[in-house]
PyMOL CGO cylinders between C-alpha atoms (Angstrom):
from pymol import cmd
from pymol.cgo import CYLINDER

trace = [
    CYLINDER, 0.00, -0.01, -0.02, 1.41, 3.42, -1.06, 0.3, 1, 1, 1, 1, 1, 1,
    CYLINDER, 1.41, 3.42, -1.06, 1.37, 6.25, 1.39, 0.3, 1, 1, 1, 1, 1, 1,
    CYLINDER, 1.37, 6.25, 1.39, -0.05, 9.32, -0.19, 0.3, 1, 1, 1, 1, 1, 1,
    CYLINDER, -0.05, 9.32, -0.19, 2.19, 12.43, 0.35, 0.3, 1, 1, 1, 1, 1, 1,
    CYLINDER, 2.19, 12.43, 0.35, 0.63, 15.46, 1.97, 0.3, 1, 1, 1, 1, 1, 1,
    CYLINDER, 0.63, 15.46, 1.97, -0.59, 18.18, -0.42, 0.3, 1, 1, 1, 1, 1, 1,
    CYLINDER, -0.59, 18.18, -0.42, 0.46, 21.62, 0.85, 0.3, 1, 1, 1, 1, 1, 1,
    CYLINDER, 0.46, 21.62, 0.85, -0.92, 24.80, -0.61, 0.3, 1, 1, 1, 1, 1, 1,
    CYLINDER, -0.92, 24.80, -0.61, 0.43, 28.26, -0.08, 0.3, 1, 1, 1, 1, 1, 1,
    CYLINDER, 0.43, 28.26, -0.08, -2.04, 31.16, -0.21, 0.3, 1, 1, 1, 1, 1, 1,
    CYLINDER, -2.04, 31.16, -0.21, -0.26, 34.60, -0.79, 0.3, 1, 1, 1, 1, 1, 1,
    CYLINDER, -0.26, 34.60, -0.79, -2.57, 37.53, -1.08, 0.3, 1, 1, 1, 1, 1, 1,
    CYLINDER, -2.57, 37.53, -1.08, -3.26, 41.15, -0.29, 0.3, 1, 1, 1, 1, 1, 1,
    CYLINDER, -3.26, 41.15, -0.29, -6.49, 43.10, -0.96, 0.3, 1, 1, 1, 1, 1, 1,
    CYLINDER, -6.49, 43.10, -0.96, -5.99, 43.19, -4.70, 0.3, 1, 1, 1, 1, 1, 1,
    CYLINDER, -5.99, 43.19, -4.70, -4.09, 40.05, -5.75, 0.3, 1, 1, 1, 1, 1, 1,
    CYLINDER, -4.09, 40.05, -5.75, -4.06, 36.37, -4.88, 0.3, 1, 1, 1, 1, 1, 1,
    CYLINDER, -4.06, 36.37, -4.88, -1.62, 33.64, -5.61, 0.3, 1, 1, 1, 1, 1, 1,
    CYLINDER, -1.62, 33.64, -5.61, -2.32, 30.01, -4.60, 0.3, 1, 1, 1, 1, 1, 1,
    CYLINDER, -2.32, 30.01, -4.60, 0.26, 27.39, -5.29, 0.3, 1, 1, 1, 1, 1, 1,
    CYLINDER, 0.26, 27.39, -5.29, 0.91, 23.71, -4.63, 0.3, 1, 1, 1, 1, 1, 1,
    CYLINDER, 0.91, 23.71, -4.63, 4.33, 23.86, -2.75, 0.3, 1, 1, 1, 1, 1, 1,
    CYLINDER, 4.33, 23.86, -2.75, 4.36, 20.18, -1.99, 0.3, 1, 1, 1, 1, 1, 1,
    CYLINDER, 4.36, 20.18, -1.99, 5.57, 19.46, -5.61, 0.3, 1, 1, 1, 1, 1, 1,
    CYLINDER, 5.57, 19.46, -5.61, 8.98, 20.29, -6.94, 0.3, 1, 1, 1, 1, 1, 1,
    CYLINDER, 8.98, 20.29, -6.94, 7.77, 22.63, -9.61, 0.3, 1, 1, 1, 1, 1, 1,
    CYLINDER, 7.77, 22.63, -9.61, 5.18, 24.46, -7.50, 0.3, 1, 1, 1, 1, 1, 1,
    CYLINDER, 5.18, 24.46, -7.50, 2.82, 25.27, -10.26, 0.3, 1, 1, 1, 1, 1, 1,
    CYLINDER, 2.82, 25.27, -10.26, 0.32, 28.01, -9.52, 0.3, 1, 1, 1, 1, 1, 1,
    CYLINDER, 0.32, 28.01, -9.52, -3.23, 26.85, -8.93, 0.3, 1, 1, 1, 1, 1, 1,
    CYLINDER, -3.23, 26.85, -8.93, -4.60, 30.30, -9.03, 0.3, 1, 1, 1, 1, 1, 1,
    CYLINDER, -4.60, 30.30, -9.03, -3.17, 33.76, -9.96, 0.3, 1, 1, 1, 1, 1, 1,
    CYLINDER, -3.17, 33.76, -9.96, -5.73, 36.51, -9.86, 0.3, 1, 1, 1, 1, 1, 1,
    CYLINDER, -5.73, 36.51, -9.86, -5.59, 40.29, -9.84, 0.3, 1, 1, 1, 1, 1, 1,
    CYLINDER, -5.59, 40.29, -9.84, -8.99, 41.59, -9.07, 0.3, 1, 1, 1, 1, 1, 1,
    CYLINDER, -8.99, 41.59, -9.07, -8.45, 45.39, -8.81, 0.3, 1, 1, 1, 1, 1, 1,
    CYLINDER, -8.45, 45.39, -8.81, -6.02, 46.31, -11.53, 0.3, 1, 1, 1, 1, 1, 1,
    CYLINDER, -6.02, 46.31, -11.53, -8.10, 49.49, -12.27, 0.3, 1, 1, 1, 1, 1, 1,
    CYLINDER, -8.10, 49.49, -12.27, -10.06, 50.11, -9.04, 0.3, 1, 1, 1, 1, 1, 1,
    CYLINDER, -10.06, 50.11, -9.04, -13.10, 52.40, -9.37, 0.3, 1, 1, 1, 1, 1, 1,
    CYLINDER, -13.10, 52.40, -9.37, -13.03, 55.76, -7.67, 0.3, 1, 1, 1, 1, 1, 1,
    CYLINDER, -13.03, 55.76, -7.67, -14.54, 56.18, -4.23, 0.3, 1, 1, 1, 1, 1, 1,
    CYLINDER, -14.54, 56.18, -4.23, -17.58, 58.02, -5.51, 0.3, 1, 1, 1, 1, 1, 1,
    CYLINDER, -17.58, 58.02, -5.51, -18.31, 55.18, -7.92, 0.3, 1, 1, 1, 1, 1, 1,
    CYLINDER, -18.31, 55.18, -7.92, -18.60, 52.65, -4.98, 0.3, 1, 1, 1, 1, 1, 1,
    CYLINDER, -18.60, 52.65, -4.98, -21.60, 54.46, -3.49, 0.3, 1, 1, 1, 1, 1, 1,
    CYLINDER, -21.60, 54.46, -3.49, -22.45, 57.22, -1.15, 0.3, 1, 1, 1, 1, 1, 1,
    CYLINDER, -22.45, 57.22, -1.15, -21.62, 57.53, 2.58, 0.3, 1, 1, 1, 1, 1, 1,
    CYLINDER, -21.62, 57.53, 2.58, -24.07, 60.21, 3.50, 0.3, 1, 1, 1, 1, 1, 1,
    CYLINDER, -24.07, 60.21, 3.50, -23.98, 61.04, 7.27, 0.3, 1, 1, 1, 1, 1, 1,
    CYLINDER, -23.98, 61.04, 7.27, -27.09, 60.63, 9.35, 0.3, 1, 1, 1, 1, 1, 1,
    CYLINDER, -27.09, 60.63, 9.35, -28.94, 63.41, 11.18, 0.3, 1, 1, 1, 1, 1, 1,
    CYLINDER, -28.94, 63.41, 11.18, -27.08, 65.93, 13.35, 0.3, 1, 1, 1, 1, 1, 1,
    CYLINDER, -27.08, 65.93, 13.35, -26.48, 66.00, 17.01, 0.3, 1, 1, 1, 1, 1, 1,
    CYLINDER, -26.48, 66.00, 17.01, -29.27, 66.92, 19.38, 0.3, 1, 1, 1, 1, 1, 1,
    CYLINDER, -29.27, 66.92, 19.38, -29.37, 67.76, 23.07, 0.3, 1, 1, 1, 1, 1, 1,
    CYLINDER, -29.37, 67.76, 23.07, -31.46, 65.93, 25.69, 0.3, 1, 1, 1, 1, 1, 1,
    CYLINDER, -31.46, 65.93, 25.69, -31.02, 67.70, 29.01, 0.3, 1, 1, 1, 1, 1, 1,
    CYLINDER, -31.02, 67.70, 29.01, -27.28, 67.93, 29.77, 0.3, 1, 1, 1, 1, 1, 1,
    CYLINDER, -27.28, 67.93, 29.77, -26.49, 64.87, 27.50, 0.3, 1, 1, 1, 1, 1, 1,
    CYLINDER, -26.49, 64.87, 27.50, -25.49, 65.60, 23.86, 0.3, 1, 1, 1, 1, 1, 1,
    CYLINDER, -25.49, 65.60, 23.86, -26.04, 62.73, 21.37, 0.3, 1, 1, 1, 1, 1, 1,
    CYLINDER, -26.04, 62.73, 21.37, -24.73, 62.44, 17.95, 0.3, 1, 1, 1, 1, 1, 1,
    CYLINDER, -24.73, 62.44, 17.95, -26.08, 60.01, 15.28, 0.3, 1, 1, 1, 1, 1, 1,
    CYLINDER, -26.08, 60.01, 15.28, -23.33, 60.47, 12.67, 0.3, 1, 1, 1, 1, 1, 1,
    CYLINDER, -23.33, 60.47, 12.67, -21.95, 57.24, 11.50, 0.3, 1, 1, 1, 1, 1, 1,
    CYLINDER, -21.95, 57.24, 11.50, -18.20, 56.88, 10.90, 0.3, 1, 1, 1, 1, 1, 1,
    CYLINDER, -18.20, 56.88, 10.90, -17.14, 57.31, 7.32, 0.3, 1, 1, 1, 1, 1, 1,
    CYLINDER, -17.14, 57.31, 7.32, -16.36, 54.09, 5.40, 0.3, 1, 1, 1, 1, 1, 1,
    CYLINDER, -16.36, 54.09, 5.40, -13.34, 53.54, 3.22, 0.3, 1, 1, 1, 1, 1, 1,
    CYLINDER, -13.34, 53.54, 3.22, -14.93, 51.74, 0.24, 0.3, 1, 1, 1, 1, 1, 1,
    CYLINDER, -14.93, 51.74, 0.24, -11.54, 50.52, -1.00, 0.3, 1, 1, 1, 1, 1, 1,
    CYLINDER, -11.54, 50.52, -1.00, -10.99, 48.74, 2.26, 0.3, 1, 1, 1, 1, 1, 1,
    CYLINDER, -10.99, 48.74, 2.26, -14.46, 47.30, 2.09, 0.3, 1, 1, 1, 1, 1, 1,
    CYLINDER, -14.46, 47.30, 2.09, -13.62, 45.85, -1.41, 0.3, 1, 1, 1, 1, 1, 1,
    CYLINDER, -13.62, 45.85, -1.41, -10.41, 44.35, -0.13, 0.3, 1, 1, 1, 1, 1, 1,
    CYLINDER, -10.41, 44.35, -0.13, -12.25, 42.64, 2.79, 0.3, 1, 1, 1, 1, 1, 1,
    CYLINDER, -12.25, 42.64, 2.79, -14.78, 41.26, 0.16, 0.3, 1, 1, 1, 1, 1, 1,
    CYLINDER, -14.78, 41.26, 0.16, -11.92, 39.97, -1.91, 0.3, 1, 1, 1, 1, 1, 1,
    CYLINDER, -11.92, 39.97, -1.91, -10.29, 38.18, 1.23, 0.3, 1, 1, 1, 1, 1, 1,
    CYLINDER, -10.29, 38.18, 1.23, -13.80, 36.68, 1.98, 0.3, 1, 1, 1, 1, 1, 1,
    CYLINDER, -13.80, 36.68, 1.98, -13.93, 35.30, -1.64, 0.3, 1, 1, 1, 1, 1, 1,
    CYLINDER, -13.93, 35.30, -1.64, -10.51, 33.74, -1.16, 0.3, 1, 1, 1, 1, 1, 1,
    CYLINDER, -10.51, 33.74, -1.16, -11.57, 32.12, 2.08, 0.3, 1, 1, 1, 1, 1, 1,
    CYLINDER, -11.57, 32.12, 2.08, -14.72, 30.81, 0.44, 0.3, 1, 1, 1, 1, 1, 1,
    CYLINDER, -14.72, 30.81, 0.44, -12.75, 29.27, -2.37, 0.3, 1, 1, 1, 1, 1, 1,
    CYLINDER, -12.75, 29.27, -2.37, -10.47, 27.49, 0.11, 0.3, 1, 1, 1, 1, 1, 1,
    CYLINDER, -10.47, 27.49, 0.11, -13.41, 26.42, 2.31, 0.3, 1, 1, 1, 1, 1, 1,
    CYLINDER, -13.41, 26.42, 2.31, -14.96, 24.69, -0.75, 0.3, 1, 1, 1, 1, 1, 1,
    CYLINDER, -14.96, 24.69, -0.75, -14.75, 20.88, -0.51, 0.3, 1, 1, 1, 1, 1, 1,
    CYLINDER, -14.75, 20.88, -0.51, -13.45, 20.84, -4.04, 0.3, 1, 1, 1, 1, 1, 1,
    CYLINDER, -13.45, 20.84, -4.04, -10.19, 22.56, -2.80, 0.3, 1, 1, 1, 1, 1, 1,
    CYLINDER, -10.19, 22.56, -2.80, -8.27, 19.49, -2.01, 0.3, 1, 1, 1, 1, 1, 1,
    CYLINDER, -8.27, 19.49, -2.01, -5.24, 20.12, 0.23, 0.3, 1, 1, 1, 1, 1, 1,
    CYLINDER, -5.24, 20.12, 0.23, -3.88, 18.70, 3.48, 0.3, 1, 1, 1, 1, 1, 1,
    CYLINDER, -3.88, 18.70, 3.48, -1.93, 21.62, 4.69, 0.3, 1, 1, 1, 1, 1, 1,
    CYLINDER, -1.93, 21.62, 4.69, -2.06, 25.34, 4.21, 0.3, 1, 1, 1, 1, 1, 1,
    CYLINDER, -2.06, 25.34, 4.21, 0.43, 28.19, 4.43, 0.3, 1, 1, 1, 1, 1, 1,
    CYLINDER, 0.43, 28.19, 4.43, -0.99, 31.64, 4.53, 0.3, 1, 1, 1, 1, 1, 1,
    CYLINDER, -0.99, 31.64, 4.53, 0.92, 34.77, 3.67, 0.3, 1, 1, 1, 1, 1, 1,
    CYLINDER, 0.92, 34.77, 3.67, -0.98, 38.10, 3.85, 0.3, 1, 1, 1, 1, 1, 1,
    CYLINDER, -0.98, 38.10, 3.85, -0.83, 41.48, 5.50, 0.3, 1, 1, 1, 1, 1, 1,
    CYLINDER, -0.83, 41.48, 5.50, -2.13, 41.63, 9.04, 0.3, 1, 1, 1, 1, 1, 1,
    CYLINDER, -2.13, 41.63, 9.04, -5.54, 43.19, 8.18, 0.3, 1, 1, 1, 1, 1, 1,
    CYLINDER, -5.54, 43.19, 8.18, -6.31, 40.71, 5.41, 0.3, 1, 1, 1, 1, 1, 1,
    CYLINDER, -6.31, 40.71, 5.41, -5.03, 37.83, 7.65, 0.3, 1, 1, 1, 1, 1, 1,
    CYLINDER, -5.03, 37.83, 7.65, -7.54, 38.82, 10.22, 0.3, 1, 1, 1, 1, 1, 1,
    CYLINDER, -7.54, 38.82, 10.22, -10.38, 38.79, 7.62, 0.3, 1, 1, 1, 1, 1, 1,
    CYLINDER, -10.38, 38.79, 7.62, -9.24, 35.44, 6.40, 0.3, 1, 1, 1, 1, 1, 1,
    CYLINDER, -9.24, 35.44, 6.40, -9.20, 33.90, 10.03, 0.3, 1, 1, 1, 1, 1, 1,
    CYLINDER, -9.20, 33.90, 10.03, -12.74, 35.01, 10.60, 0.3, 1, 1, 1, 1, 1, 1,
    CYLINDER, -12.74, 35.01, 10.60, -13.92, 33.55, 7.28, 0.3, 1, 1, 1, 1, 1, 1,
    CYLINDER, -13.92, 33.55, 7.28, -12.08, 30.14, 7.26, 0.3, 1, 1, 1, 1, 1, 1,
    CYLINDER, -12.08, 30.14, 7.26, -14.15, 27.24, 8.25, 0.3, 1, 1, 1, 1, 1, 1,
    CYLINDER, -14.15, 27.24, 8.25, -13.10, 25.07, 11.14, 0.3, 1, 1, 1, 1, 1, 1,
    CYLINDER, -13.10, 25.07, 11.14, -11.75, 22.46, 8.74, 0.3, 1, 1, 1, 1, 1, 1,
    CYLINDER, -11.75, 22.46, 8.74, -9.73, 24.90, 6.72, 0.3, 1, 1, 1, 1, 1, 1,
    CYLINDER, -9.73, 24.90, 6.72, -8.33, 26.57, 9.95, 0.3, 1, 1, 1, 1, 1, 1,
    CYLINDER, -8.33, 26.57, 9.95, -7.22, 23.14, 11.23, 0.3, 1, 1, 1, 1, 1, 1,
    CYLINDER, -7.22, 23.14, 11.23, -5.07, 22.69, 8.02, 0.3, 1, 1, 1, 1, 1, 1,
    CYLINDER, -5.07, 22.69, 8.02, -3.15, 25.90, 8.49, 0.3, 1, 1, 1, 1, 1, 1,
    CYLINDER, -3.15, 25.90, 8.49, 0.50, 25.05, 9.42, 0.3, 1, 1, 1, 1, 1, 1,
    CYLINDER, 0.50, 25.05, 9.42, 2.08, 28.51, 9.12, 0.3, 1, 1, 1, 1, 1, 1,
    CYLINDER, 2.08, 28.51, 9.12, 0.90, 32.01, 8.84, 0.3, 1, 1, 1, 1, 1, 1,
    CYLINDER, 0.90, 32.01, 8.84, 3.11, 34.93, 7.82, 0.3, 1, 1, 1, 1, 1, 1,
    CYLINDER, 3.11, 34.93, 7.82, 2.07, 38.56, 8.16, 0.3, 1, 1, 1, 1, 1, 1,
    CYLINDER, 2.07, 38.56, 8.16, 3.76, 39.92, 5.08, 0.3, 1, 1, 1, 1, 1, 1,
    CYLINDER, 3.76, 39.92, 5.08, 2.84, 41.47, 1.73, 0.3, 1, 1, 1, 1, 1, 1,
    CYLINDER, 2.84, 41.47, 1.73, 4.70, 39.34, -0.85, 0.3, 1, 1, 1, 1, 1, 1,
    CYLINDER, 4.70, 39.34, -0.85, 2.22, 39.36, -3.88, 0.3, 1, 1, 1, 1, 1, 1,
    CYLINDER, 2.22, 39.36, -3.88, 4.36, 41.91, -5.67, 0.3, 1, 1, 1, 1, 1, 1,
    CYLINDER, 4.36, 41.91, -5.67, 7.29, 39.47, -5.84, 0.3, 1, 1, 1, 1, 1, 1,
    CYLINDER, 7.29, 39.47, -5.84, 7.88, 37.88, -9.25, 0.3, 1, 1, 1, 1, 1, 1,
    CYLINDER, 7.88, 37.88, -9.25, 6.39, 34.30, -9.22, 0.3, 1, 1, 1, 1, 1, 1,
    CYLINDER, 6.39, 34.30, -9.22, 9.76, 32.55, -9.37, 0.3, 1, 1, 1, 1, 1, 1,
    CYLINDER, 9.76, 32.55, -9.37, 11.09, 34.77, -6.39, 0.3, 1, 1, 1, 1, 1, 1,
    CYLINDER, 11.09, 34.77, -6.39, 7.88, 34.07, -4.42, 0.3, 1, 1, 1, 1, 1, 1,
    CYLINDER, 7.88, 34.07, -4.42, 8.42, 30.34, -5.01, 0.3, 1, 1, 1, 1, 1, 1,
    CYLINDER, 8.42, 30.34, -5.01, 12.02, 30.68, -3.82, 0.3, 1, 1, 1, 1, 1, 1,
    CYLINDER, 12.02, 30.68, -3.82, 10.97, 32.64, -0.74, 0.3, 1, 1, 1, 1, 1, 1,
    CYLINDER, 10.97, 32.64, -0.74, 8.24, 30.02, 0.16, 0.3, 1, 1, 1, 1, 1, 1,
    CYLINDER, 8.24, 30.02, 0.16, 10.74, 27.13, -0.35, 0.3, 1, 1, 1, 1, 1, 1,
    CYLINDER, 10.74, 27.13, -0.35, 13.32, 28.86, 1.80, 0.3, 1, 1, 1, 1, 1, 1,
    CYLINDER, 13.32, 28.86, 1.80, 10.71, 29.38, 4.61, 0.3, 1, 1, 1, 1, 1, 1,
    CYLINDER, 10.71, 29.38, 4.61, 9.18, 25.98, 4.44, 0.3, 1, 1, 1, 1, 1, 1,
    CYLINDER, 9.18, 25.98, 4.44, 10.78, 24.58, 7.55, 0.3, 1, 1, 1, 1, 1, 1,
    CYLINDER, 10.78, 24.58, 7.55, 7.24, 23.63, 8.87, 0.3, 1, 1, 1, 1, 1, 1,
    CYLINDER, 7.24, 23.63, 8.87, 6.27, 21.70, 5.85, 0.3, 1, 1, 1, 1, 1, 1,
]
cmd.load_cgo(trace, "trace")
C-alpha cells in the first residue's frame, strides 16, 4: 500500500491580488493567480456614505447620530479576502496543509472567514505582503521558509 504524500498549498494575497500554489511538488505550479483590482473604481463610484442626522441635546446629554465614514476601497479588499476564504473552504479545494501569507488586516479577515476544517489545516501564517514579488522569487521565498512543511 502506497502512502499518499501530503498536499500543501500556499495562499499569498493582499487586498488586490491572490496567488495559490501547490508547494508540495518540486515545480510548485500555480493553482490560481488573480488580480482583481487592476483598475479600481473611484470612491464616488462605489456608493455614497451620507451622514445621518445631526446632534441633538437631551438635557445635559448631547447625542450624535453621525456614523463613521467608510473607506470603500478597504471594504472591497475585505470582500476579496472573503472570496478567497470561500474558495479554500470549498470541498473541491483538496489540500492537506495550508501556508497563509498576507498583510495583518487581510489575515484577520481570512481567520474570521475560514471554516473550522480549513483553519485546522493551517500550518504556518506569515504577516507579510509578498504578492508583488515575481512568481519565481515568491516560490524561492516559500521554499526557503518551508521549515514547517
